[in-house]
C-alpha positions as CSV (number, residue, x, y, z in Angstrom):
1,M,7.7,1.0,-12.7
2,T,6.3,-2.0,-14.2
3,T,6.9,-5.9,-13.5
4,M,7.7,-6.1,-17.4
5,E,10.1,-3.6,-17.1
6,F,11.5,-5.8,-14.2
7,R,11.3,-8.3,-16.2
8,K,13.3,-7.5,-19.0
9,Y,16.1,-7.1,-16.4
10,L,16.0,-10.2,-14.4
11,H,15.2,-12.4,-17.5
12,A,18.1,-10.8,-20.2
13,R,19.7,-13.5,-22.5
14,P,23.5,-13.0,-21.5
15,F,21.8,-12.6,-17.6
16,H,24.2,-9.4,-16.3
17,P,23.6,-8.6,-12.4
18,F,21.7,-5.9,-11.9
19,A,20.9,-3.2,-8.6
20,I,17.8,-2.3,-8.4
21,H,17.5,1.3,-7.0
22,L,14.7,2.3,-4.5
23,A,13.0,5.8,-3.7
24,D,14.2,5.7,0.0
25,G,18.1,5.7,-1.8
26,R,19.0,2.2,-1.2
27,E,20.0,-0.9,-3.6
28,V,20.0,-3.5,-3.9
29,L,22.1,-6.3,-6.0
30,V,20.5,-8.9,-8.5
31,H,23.1,-11.3,-8.5
32,H,21.5,-13.9,-10.2
33,E,17.8,-14.4,-12.0
34,E,18.2,-17.3,-9.9
35,F,17.9,-15.3,-7.0
36,A,14.5,-12.8,-7.9
37,A,10.8,-14.0,-7.7
38,L,8.5,-11.8,-8.6
39,A,5.0,-12.4,-7.0
40,P,1.9,-13.8,-8.9
41,S,0.3,-9.8,-8.4
42,G,3.5,-8.7,-10.1
43,R,3.6,-6.2,-6.7
44,T,6.5,-7.3,-5.0
45,A,10.1,-9.0,-5.8
46,L,12.0,-10.9,-3.4
47,V,15.5,-10.8,-3.8
48,Y,18.7,-12.8,-2.3
49,Q,21.6,-12.3,-1.6
50,P,25.0,-14.6,-1.3
51,D,24.4,-14.5,2.2
52,D,21.1,-16.0,2.2
53,S,19.6,-12.6,3.7
54,S,16.5,-11.9,1.0
55,E,14.7,-8.2,0.7
56,T,11.2,-7.6,0.0
57,I,10.8,-5.0,-3.2
58,D,7.3,-2.9,-3.6
59,L,7.7,-2.5,-7.5
60,L,6.0,0.5,-6.5
61,L,8.9,1.7,-4.9
62,V,11.2,1.2,-7.4
63,I,13.2,4.4,-9.2
64,G,15.3,2.8,-11.6
65,L,17.6,-0.6,-12.4
66,K,21.0,-0.1,-13.3
67,T,22.4,-3.0,-15.1
68,K,26.3,-4.1,-13.6
69,S,28.6,-5.5,-16.0
70,N,32.9,-5.6,-15.6
71,G,32.1,-4.1,-12.7
72,K,31.2,-0.7,-14.0
73,S,27.8,0.1,-14.2
74,H,24.8,1.1,-17.5
75,R,22.2,2.8,-17.0
76,K,19.2,1.3,-19.1
């Protein structure tokens, strides 16, 4: 996964929530663009959840991104 691809989803207009799919099978949902931030190096992203928990994601371990809209998934 490249930083540019992640930014494309994060700053899409209009924004759509999206799922980050990781190599270990986990899925991390980005509910809103303000809930995620890229490190200056572009190697990692910090993603917050509505319950204030957070997860640091190594973008090299991301195998895909999938938009979530109207309760349904659409692969991009």
